[in-house]
A tleap script that builds the chain and sets N, CA, C and O, in Angstrom:
source leaprc.protein.ff14SB
mol = sequence {
  NMET ALA ASP TRP GLN ARG PRO ASP SER ARG
  ASP ALA VAL ARG THR ALA VAL ARG PHE PRO
  LEU ARG LEU ALA LEU HIE LEU LYS THR GLU
  ASP GLY VAL VAL GLU ALA THR THR ARG ASP
  ILE SER SER ASN GLY LEU LEU PHE GLU THR
  LYS VAL LEU PRO ASP VAL GLY ASN ARG ILE
  GLU PHE THR MET ASP MET PRO SER GLU VAL
  MET GLY TRP ALA SER ASP VAL SER ILE GLN
  CYS THR GLY ARG VAL VAL ARG HIE GLN ARG
  THR GLY LYS GLU THR MET VAL ALA ALA VAL
  ILE ASP ASP TYR THR LEU ARG CVAL
}
set mol.1.N position { 143.519 95.470 112.675 }
set mol.1.CA position { 142.616 95.748 111.350 }
set mol.1.C position { 143.110 94.186 110.462 }
set mol.1.O position { 144.140 93.516 110.385 }
set mol.2.N position { 141.589 94.108 109.845 }
set mol.2.CA position { 141.278 92.840 108.867 }
set mol.2.C position { 142.422 93.013 107.823 }
set mol.2.O position { 143.068 94.040 107.612 }
set mol.3.N position { 142.534 91.892 107.257 }
set mol.3.CA position { 143.189 91.828 105.935 }
set mol.3.C position { 142.590 92.927 105.155 }
set mol.3.O position { 143.273 93.898 104.829 }
set mol.4.N position { 141.411 92.825 104.857 }
set mol.4.CA position { 140.915 93.058 103.581 }
set mol.4.C position { 140.805 94.927 103.854 }
set mol.4.O position { 140.072 95.702 103.241 }
set mol.5.N position { 141.679 95.222 104.839 }
set mol.5.CA position { 141.930 96.988 105.283 }
set mol.5.C position { 143.260 97.293 104.903 }
set mol.5.O position { 143.738 98.426 104.855 }
set mol.6.N position { 143.946 96.027 104.585 }
set mol.6.CA position { 145.351 96.484 105.476 }
set mol.6.C position { 146.268 96.729 103.775 }
set mol.6.O position { 146.279 96.064 102.739 }
set mol.7.N position { 146.769 97.681 104.089 }
set mol.7.CA position { 147.090 98.268 102.546 }
set mol.7.C position { 148.514 97.667 101.906 }
set mol.7.O position { 149.616 97.939 102.381 }
set mol.8.N position { 148.352 97.015 101.034 }
set mol.8.CA position { 149.487 96.684 100.427 }
set mol.8.C position { 150.787 97.155 100.743 }
set mol.8.O position { 150.690 97.845 101.758 }
set mol.9.N position { 151.700 97.112 100.432 }
set mol.9.CA position { 153.158 97.645 101.033 }
set mol.9.C position { 153.712 98.054 99.985 }
set mol.9.O position { 154.830 98.432 100.331 }
set mol.10.N position { 153.569 98.219 98.771 }
set mol.10.CA position { 153.551 98.466 97.753 }
set mol.10.C position { 152.806 100.303 97.882 }
set mol.10.O position { 153.050 101.208 97.084 }
set mol.11.N position { 152.212 100.367 98.688 }
set mol.11.CA position { 151.271 101.386 98.456 }
set mol.11.C position { 150.869 102.123 99.882 }
set mol.11.O position { 149.897 102.856 99.700 }
set mol.12.N position { 151.228 102.134 100.931 }
set mol.12.CA position { 151.876 102.368 102.338 }
set mol.12.C position { 151.961 103.694 102.202 }
set mol.12.O position { 151.499 104.390 103.106 }
set mol.13.N position { 152.559 104.304 101.063 }
set mol.13.CA position { 153.471 105.721 101.405 }
set mol.13.C position { 152.509 106.397 100.041 }
set mol.13.O position { 152.320 105.983 98.897 }
set mol.14.N position { 152.067 107.527 100.726 }
set mol.14.CA position { 151.921 108.462 99.666 }
set mol.14.C position { 152.282 108.681 98.903 }
set mol.14.O position { 152.983 107.669 98.939 }
set mol.15.N position { 152.719 109.363 97.537 }
set mol.15.CA position { 153.685 109.670 96.994 }
set mol.15.C position { 153.383 111.137 95.516 }
set mol.15.O position { 154.086 111.609 94.622 }
set mol.16.N position { 152.272 111.312 95.904 }
set mol.16.CA position { 151.568 112.634 95.105 }
set mol.16.C position { 150.371 112.772 96.070 }
set mol.16.O position { 149.831 112.093 96.944 }
set mol.17.N position { 150.210 114.032 95.467 }
set mol.17.CA position { 149.791 115.081 96.506 }
set mol.17.C position { 147.465 114.107 95.615 }
set mol.17.O position { 147.312 113.603 94.503 }
set mol.18.N position { 147.058 114.169 96.018 }
set mol.18.CA position { 145.334 113.996 95.845 }
set mol.18.C position { 144.898 115.485 95.820 }
set mol.18.O position { 145.472 116.532 96.119 }
set mol.19.N position { 143.451 115.125 95.269 }
set mol.19.CA position { 142.266 116.044 93.988 }
set mol.19.C position { 141.177 115.596 95.050 }
set mol.19.O position { 141.227 114.388 95.280 }
set mol.20.N position { 140.567 116.034 95.489 }
set mol.20.CA position { 139.045 115.607 95.458 }
set mol.20.C position { 137.975 115.758 93.818 }
set mol.20.O position { 137.326 116.710 93.382 }
set mol.21.N position { 138.053 115.271 93.629 }
set mol.21.CA position { 136.824 114.732 92.148 }
set mol.21.C position { 136.226 114.127 92.485 }
set mol.21.O position { 136.562 113.547 93.518 }
set mol.22.N position { 135.026 113.838 91.930 }
set mol.22.CA position { 133.880 113.179 92.351 }
set mol.22.C position { 133.603 112.980 89.988 }
set mol.22.O position { 133.133 113.877 89.288 }
set mol.23.N position { 134.021 111.785 89.540 }
set mol.23.CA position { 134.029 111.465 88.192 }
set mol.23.C position { 133.592 109.824 87.996 }
set mol.23.O position { 134.069 108.994 88.770 }
set mol.24.N position { 132.883 109.512 87.175 }
set mol.24.CA position { 132.263 108.285 86.220 }
set mol.24.C position { 133.039 107.428 85.750 }
set mol.24.O position { 133.587 107.307 84.655 }
set mol.25.N position { 133.040 106.715 86.874 }
set mol.25.CA position { 134.157 105.331 86.045 }
set mol.25.C position { 133.221 104.289 85.458 }
set mol.25.O position { 132.068 104.042 85.814 }
set mol.26.N position { 133.987 103.683 84.422 }
set mol.26.CA position { 133.416 102.487 84.537 }
set mol.26.C position { 134.569 101.437 84.027 }
set mol.26.O position { 135.117 101.582 82.934 }
set mol.27.N position { 134.893 100.330 84.959 }
set mol.27.CA position { 135.836 99.500 85.274 }
set mol.27.C position { 135.538 98.050 84.466 }
set mol.27.O position { 134.605 97.248 84.487 }
set mol.28.N position { 136.801 98.135 83.755 }
set mol.28.CA position { 136.500 96.566 83.636 }
set mol.28.C position { 137.707 95.760 84.578 }
set mol.28.O position { 138.754 96.255 84.997 }
set mol.29.N position { 137.242 94.464 84.750 }
set mol.29.CA position { 137.592 94.382 85.585 }
set mol.29.C position { 137.589 92.424 85.213 }
set mol.29.O position { 136.894 91.782 84.425 }
set mol.30.N position { 138.700 91.968 86.194 }
set mol.30.CA position { 138.671 90.422 85.865 }
set mol.30.C position { 137.084 89.782 86.400 }
set mol.30.O position { 136.857 88.585 86.228 }
set mol.31.N position { 136.290 90.467 86.895 }
set mol.31.CA position { 134.918 89.945 87.283 }
set mol.31.C position { 133.701 90.366 86.293 }
set mol.31.O position { 132.524 90.010 86.243 }
set mol.32.N position { 134.697 91.533 85.310 }
set mol.32.CA position { 132.839 92.041 84.823 }
set mol.32.C position { 132.988 93.496 84.915 }
set mol.32.O position { 133.856 93.980 85.641 }
set mol.33.N position { 131.938 94.450 84.000 }
set mol.33.CA position { 132.197 95.335 83.992 }
set mol.33.C position { 131.739 96.073 85.832 }
set mol.33.O position { 131.066 95.321 86.537 }
set mol.34.N position { 132.097 97.298 86.357 }
set mol.34.CA position { 131.946 97.381 87.073 }
set mol.34.C position { 131.292 99.241 87.203 }
set mol.34.O position { 131.953 100.010 86.505 }
set mol.35.N position { 130.418 99.737 87.803 }
set mol.35.CA position { 130.094 101.312 87.534 }
set mol.35.C position { 130.698 101.585 89.247 }
set mol.35.O position { 130.720 100.948 90.300 }
set mol.36.N position { 131.256 103.276 88.622 }
set mol.36.CA position { 131.517 103.551 90.208 }
set mol.36.C position { 131.860 104.958 89.931 }
set mol.36.O position { 131.906 105.469 88.813 }
set mol.37.N position { 132.165 105.705 91.396 }
set mol.37.CA position { 132.352 106.759 91.048 }
set mol.37.C position { 133.697 107.575 92.181 }
set mol.37.O position { 133.819 107.326 93.380 }
set mol.38.N position { 134.768 108.784 91.186 }
set mol.38.CA position { 135.778 108.673 92.404 }
set mol.38.C position { 135.753 109.508 93.075 }
set mol.38.O position { 135.098 110.545 92.973 }
set mol.39.N position { 136.883 109.002 94.334 }
set mol.39.CA position { 136.238 110.733 95.370 }
set mol.39.C position { 137.441 111.139 95.428 }
set mol.39.O position { 137.576 112.282 95.865 }
set mol.40.N position { 138.995 110.206 94.933 }
set mol.40.CA position { 140.019 111.497 95.197 }
set mol.40.C position { 140.973 110.974 94.010 }
set mol.40.O position { 140.970 109.744 94.059 }
set mol.41.N position { 141.680 111.378 93.100 }
set mol.41.CA position { 142.838 110.807 92.426 }
set mol.41.C position { 144.037 111.749 92.754 }
set mol.41.O position { 144.151 112.794 93.395 }
set mol.42.N position { 144.847 110.981 92.078 }
set mol.42.CA position { 146.132 111.766 92.359 }
set mol.42.C position { 146.546 110.814 90.984 }
set mol.42.O position { 145.714 110.134 90.382 }
set mol.43.N position { 148.765 110.949 90.413 }
set mol.43.CA position { 149.017 111.516 89.405 }
set mol.43.C position { 149.357 109.414 89.404 }
set mol.43.O position { 150.101 108.833 88.615 }
set mol.44.N position { 148.918 109.067 90.004 }
set mol.44.CA position { 149.615 107.326 90.447 }
set mol.44.C position { 148.552 107.088 90.988 }
set mol.44.O position { 148.755 105.975 91.475 }
set mol.45.N position { 147.036 107.517 91.368 }
set mol.45.CA position { 146.153 106.207 91.845 }
set mol.45.C position { 145.198 106.954 92.334 }
set mol.45.O position { 145.319 108.179 92.313 }
set mol.46.N position { 143.883 106.235 92.953 }
set mol.46.CA position { 143.077 106.999 92.257 }
set mol.46.C position { 141.978 106.144 93.820 }
set mol.46.O position { 142.127 104.923 93.873 }
set mol.47.N position { 141.278 106.590 94.620 }
set mol.47.CA position { 139.917 105.933 95.169 }
set mol.47.C position { 138.975 106.329 94.711 }
set mol.47.O position { 138.771 107.369 94.085 }
set mol.48.N position { 138.044 105.173 95.113 }
set mol.48.CA position { 136.588 105.496 94.177 }
set mol.48.C position { 135.724 104.603 94.947 }
set mol.48.O position { 136.332 103.572 95.234 }
set mol.49.N position { 134.110 104.639 95.533 }
set mol.49.CA position { 133.164 104.610 95.559 }
set mol.49.C position { 132.687 103.345 94.307 }
set mol.49.O position { 133.062 103.394 93.136 }
set mol.50.N position { 131.794 102.261 94.890 }
set mol.50.CA position { 131.599 100.711 93.865 }
set mol.50.C position { 130.309 100.346 95.300 }
set mol.50.O position { 130.287 100.742 96.466 }
set mol.51.N position { 129.840 99.893 94.911 }
set mol.51.CA position { 129.250 98.486 95.164 }
set mol.51.C position { 129.705 96.835 95.338 }
set mol.51.O position { 129.468 95.877 96.074 }
set mol.52.N position { 130.402 97.137 94.319 }
set mol.52.CA position { 130.975 95.486 93.777 }
set mol.52.C position { 132.134 95.903 94.192 }
set mol.52.O position { 132.527 97.070 94.188 }
set mol.53.N position { 132.709 94.950 94.563 }
set mol.53.CA position { 134.484 95.187 95.198 }
set mol.53.C position { 134.985 94.518 94.611 }
set mol.53.O position { 134.649 93.352 94.821 }
set mol.54.N position { 136.202 94.751 93.394 }
set mol.54.CA position { 136.931 94.042 92.630 }
set mol.54.C position { 138.330 93.641 93.794 }
set mol.54.O position { 138.787 94.522 94.523 }
set mol.55.N position { 138.850 92.279 93.808 }
set mol.55.CA position { 139.534 91.627 94.887 }
set mol.55.C position { 140.871 92.543 94.636 }
set mol.55.O position { 141.252 93.250 93.703 }
set mol.56.N position { 141.390 92.191 95.901 }
set mol.56.CA position { 142.689 93.245 95.813 }
set mol.56.C position { 143.863 92.238 94.760 }
set mol.56.O position { 143.799 91.036 94.502 }
set mol.57.N position { 144.669 93.045 94.413 }
set mol.57.CA position { 145.529 92.775 93.445 }
set mol.57.C position { 145.029 92.494 92.292 }
set mol.57.O position { 145.929 92.152 91.525 }
set mol.58.N position { 143.855 92.478 91.743 }
set mol.58.CA position { 143.570 92.594 90.606 }
set mol.58.C position { 143.386 93.784 89.462 }
set mol.58.O position { 142.807 94.866 89.556 }
set mol.59.N position { 143.958 93.297 88.562 }
set mol.59.CA position { 144.088 94.078 87.670 }
set mol.59.C position { 142.869 94.945 86.884 }
set mol.59.O position { 141.999 94.268 86.335 }
set mol.60.N position { 142.794 96.074 86.826 }
set mol.60.CA position { 141.472 96.690 86.450 }
set mol.60.C position { 142.059 97.808 84.973 }
set mol.60.O position { 143.250 97.905 84.676 }
set mol.61.N position { 140.924 98.548 84.221 }
set mol.61.CA position { 140.791 98.798 83.596 }
set mol.61.C position { 139.645 99.490 83.559 }
set mol.61.O position { 138.545 98.959 83.708 }
set mol.62.N position { 139.909 101.275 83.269 }
set mol.62.CA position { 139.320 102.024 83.589 }
set mol.62.C position { 139.557 103.242 82.685 }
set mol.62.O position { 140.710 103.568 82.405 }
set mol.63.N position { 138.216 104.107 82.096 }
set mol.63.CA position { 138.960 105.289 81.243 }
set mol.63.C position { 138.201 106.995 82.494 }
set mol.63.O position { 137.080 106.802 82.967 }
set mol.64.N position { 138.637 107.862 82.712 }
set mol.64.CA position { 138.069 109.292 83.126 }
set mol.64.C position { 138.471 110.461 81.983 }
set mol.64.O position { 139.347 110.593 81.129 }
set mol.65.N position { 137.207 111.304 82.516 }
set mol.65.CA position { 137.022 111.950 81.268 }
set mol.65.C position { 137.113 113.714 82.099 }
set mol.65.O position { 136.204 114.535 82.218 }
set mol.66.N position { 138.266 113.787 82.458 }
set mol.66.CA position { 139.144 114.878 83.076 }
set mol.66.C position { 138.506 116.185 82.395 }
set mol.66.O position { 138.576 116.266 81.169 }
set mol.67.N position { 137.827 117.315 83.197 }
set mol.67.CA position { 137.413 118.087 83.038 }
set mol.67.C position { 138.982 119.349 82.675 }
set mol.67.O position { 140.131 119.475 83.100 }
set mol.68.N position { 137.979 120.125 81.538 }
set mol.68.CA position { 139.559 121.249 81.051 }
set mol.68.C position { 140.448 121.989 81.703 }
set mol.68.O position { 141.641 122.225 81.513 }
set mol.69.N position { 139.542 122.371 82.635 }
set mol.69.CA position { 139.844 123.062 84.185 }
set mol.69.C position { 140.936 122.685 84.926 }
set mol.69.O position { 141.883 123.386 85.285 }
set mol.70.N position { 140.622 120.936 85.222 }
set mol.70.CA position { 141.551 120.701 86.008 }
set mol.70.C position { 143.157 120.070 85.149 }
set mol.70.O position { 144.195 119.662 85.670 }
set mol.71.N position { 142.783 120.216 83.674 }
set mol.71.CA position { 144.467 119.566 83.113 }
set mol.71.C position { 144.733 120.892 82.478 }
set mol.71.O position { 145.713 120.829 81.735 }
set mol.72.N position { 144.055 122.329 82.542 }
set mol.72.CA position { 144.757 123.062 81.672 }
set mol.72.C position { 144.638 123.349 80.266 }
set mol.72.O position { 145.457 123.972 79.589 }
set mol.73.N position { 143.529 122.833 79.874 }
set mol.73.CA position { 143.568 122.505 78.499 }
set mol.73.C position { 142.345 123.451 77.989 }
set mol.73.O position { 141.619 124.163 78.683 }
set mol.74.N position { 142.326 123.279 76.737 }
set mol.74.CA position { 140.968 123.821 76.557 }
set mol.74.C position { 139.745 123.171 75.998 }
set mol.74.O position { 138.588 123.582 76.091 }
set mol.75.N position { 140.167 122.123 75.420 }
set mol.75.CA position { 138.853 120.780 75.818 }
set mol.75.C position { 139.261 119.373 77.207 }
set mol.75.O position { 140.247 119.028 77.859 }
set mol.76.N position { 137.767 118.942 77.062 }
set mol.76.CA position { 138.408 117.623 78.069 }
set mol.76.C position { 138.844 116.364 77.353 }
set mol.76.O position { 138.628 115.856 76.252 }
set mol.77.N position { 139.730 115.996 78.714 }
set mol.77.CA position { 140.632 115.130 78.230 }
set mol.77.C position { 139.677 113.701 78.450 }
set mol.77.O position { 138.536 113.800 78.902 }
set mol.78.N position { 140.300 112.302 78.062 }
set mol.78.CA position { 140.150 111.725 77.967 }
set mol.78.C position { 141.572 110.773 78.598 }
set mol.78.O position { 142.697 110.942 78.129 }
set mol.79.N position { 141.269 109.746 79.757 }
set mol.79.CA position { 142.509 108.750 80.561 }
set mol.79.C position { 142.514 108.107 80.398 }
set mol.79.O position { 141.706 107.619 81.189 }
set mol.80.N position { 143.121 106.834 79.402 }
set mol.80.CA position { 142.664 104.957 79.783 }
set mol.80.C position { 143.477 104.669 79.688 }
set mol.80.O position { 144.151 104.561 78.663 }
set mol.81.N position { 143.782 104.368 81.037 }
set mol.81.CA position { 144.041 103.364 81.995 }
set mol.81.C position { 144.419 102.312 82.849 }
set mol.81.O position { 143.419 101.813 83.365 }
set mol.82.N position { 145.792 101.614 83.310 }
set mol.82.CA position { 145.449 100.167 83.197 }
set mol.82.C position { 146.337 100.385 84.718 }
set mol.82.O position { 147.262 101.177 84.900 }
set mol.83.N position { 145.571 99.154 86.000 }
set mol.83.CA position { 145.924 99.525 87.233 }
set mol.83.C position { 145.836 98.645 87.729 }
set mol.83.O position { 145.954 97.672 86.985 }
set mol.84.N position { 145.609 98.355 89.075 }
set mol.84.CA position { 145.279 97.405 89.978 }
set mol.84.C position { 144.531 97.299 91.725 }
set mol.84.O position { 144.513 98.428 92.216 }
set mol.85.N position { 144.299 96.868 92.110 }
set mol.85.CA position { 143.519 96.932 93.299 }
set mol.85.C position { 144.194 96.774 94.712 }
set mol.85.O position { 144.233 95.738 95.375 }
set mol.86.N position { 144.806 98.203 95.097 }
set mol.86.CA position { 145.588 97.762 96.003 }
set mol.86.C position { 144.554 97.539 97.548 }
set mol.86.O position { 144.774 96.651 98.373 }
set mol.87.N position { 143.752 98.275 97.625 }
set mol.87.CA position { 142.701 97.857 99.516 }
set mol.87.C position { 141.910 97.784 99.150 }
set mol.87.O position { 141.813 97.684 97.927 }
set mol.88.N position { 140.672 97.786 100.074 }
set mol.88.CA position { 139.370 98.457 100.617 }
set mol.88.C position { 139.527 99.172 102.103 }
set mol.88.O position { 140.091 99.274 103.193 }
set mol.89.N position { 138.456 99.598 101.097 }
set mol.89.CA position { 138.203 101.240 102.834 }
set mol.89.C position { 136.381 100.946 102.603 }
set mol.89.O position { 135.835 101.042 101.504 }
set mol.90.N position { 135.462 100.485 104.243 }
set mol.90.CA position { 134.314 100.908 104.478 }
set mol.90.C position { 134.286 101.758 105.302 }
set mol.90.O position { 135.092 101.353 106.140 }
set mol.91.N position { 133.867 102.751 105.665 }
set mol.91.CA position { 132.895 103.498 105.879 }
set mol.91.C position { 131.784 104.107 106.239 }
set mol.91.O position { 131.055 104.883 105.622 }
set mol.92.N position { 131.712 103.489 107.755 }
set mol.92.CA position { 129.973 103.251 107.513 }
set mol.92.C position { 129.321 102.220 106.688 }
set mol.92.O position { 129.434 100.997 106.769 }
set mol.93.N position { 128.336 103.218 105.557 }
set mol.93.CA position { 127.693 102.656 103.683 }
set mol.93.C position { 128.164 102.953 102.950 }
set mol.93.O position { 127.759 103.247 101.825 }
set mol.94.N position { 129.134 102.962 103.365 }
set mol.94.CA position { 130.193 104.159 101.644 }
set mol.94.C position { 131.452 102.310 101.873 }
set mol.94.O position { 131.984 101.716 102.811 }
set mol.95.N position { 131.378 102.194 100.838 }
set mol.95.CA position { 131.981 101.243 100.029 }
set mol.95.C position { 133.007 101.379 99.117 }
set mol.95.O position { 132.725 101.080 97.957 }
set mol.96.N position { 134.670 101.940 99.467 }
set mol.96.CA position { 136.029 102.318 98.220 }
set mol.96.C position { 136.661 101.477 98.096 }
set mol.96.O position { 136.564 100.449 98.765 }
set mol.97.N position { 137.368 101.651 97.330 }
set mol.97.CA position { 138.895 100.738 96.947 }
set mol.97.C position { 139.588 101.821 96.647 }
set mol.97.O position { 139.179 102.873 96.154 }
set mol.98.N position { 140.918 101.444 97.043 }
set mol.98.CA position { 141.595 102.198 95.992 }
set mol.98.C position { 142.812 101.875 94.934 }
set mol.98.O position { 143.492 101.096 95.603 }
set mol.99.N position { 143.434 102.010 93.758 }
set mol.99.CA position { 144.390 101.941 92.785 }
set mol.99.C position { 145.353 102.453 92.688 }
set mol.99.O position { 145.688 103.560 93.109 }
set mol.100.N position { 146.124 101.426 91.908 }
set mol.100.CA position { 147.260 102.367 91.515 }
set mol.100.C position { 146.853 101.994 90.007 }
set mol.100.O position { 146.185 101.084 89.516 }
set mol.101.N position { 147.729 103.381 89.358 }
set mol.101.CA position { 147.400 103.865 87.933 }
set mol.101.C position { 148.853 102.426 87.970 }
set mol.101.O position { 149.619 102.010 88.840 }
set mol.102.N position { 148.689 102.214 87.038 }
set mol.102.CA position { 150.402 100.975 86.297 }
set mol.102.C position { 150.779 102.045 84.848 }
set mol.102.O position { 151.852 102.649 84.827 }
set mol.103.N position { 149.916 102.158 83.857 }
set mol.103.CA position { 149.835 102.935 82.899 }
set mol.103.C position { 148.362 103.810 82.310 }
set mol.103.O position { 147.196 103.710 82.693 }
set mol.104.N position { 148.950 104.638 81.284 }
set mol.104.CA position { 147.783 105.472 80.857 }
set mol.104.C position { 148.118 106.460 79.415 }
set mol.104.O position { 149.240 106.788 79.029 }
set mol.105.N position { 146.691 106.837 78.722 }
set mol.105.CA position { 147.599 106.878 77.772 }
set mol.105.C position { 146.257 108.002 77.387 }
set mol.105.O position { 145.110 107.567 77.289 }
set mol.106.N position { 146.504 109.130 77.236 }
set mol.106.CA position { 145.277 110.581 77.050 }
set mol.106.C position { 145.113 110.478 75.245 }
set mol.106.O position { 145.889 110.141 74.349 }
set mol.107.N position { 144.037 110.839 75.272 }
set mol.107.CA position { 142.917 111.390 74.130 }
set mol.107.C position { 142.442 112.403 74.266 }
set mol.107.O position { 141.666 112.684 75.179 }
set mol.108.N position { 142.761 113.048 73.509 }
set mol.108.CA position { 142.144 114.569 73.757 }
set mol.108.C position { 141.166 114.783 72.470 }
set mol.108.O position { 140.537 115.834 72.340 }
savepdb mol mol.pdb
quit
């Protein structure tokens, strides 16, 4: 297995259920702003597609607008997150990034 595919030991075991959601992400990375789309999300991490790969270990900031149906609330909820990139994944033409969420704030 190539080093870029090797999971970070802190993320080797999934500890939360993942939900397949496609949401637009605007990531703020150490290298600038990156556009992305989520593939799946859990309470402690996410997998997203992007054309630009933030380095493994990089801190990222991003906002997700969660639909009210998913949250069980009367209106959509914006979740502002900080986290870090833990691995890259390439499947055919798709390039994906896995990140853990270290902190978040809900904005209604």
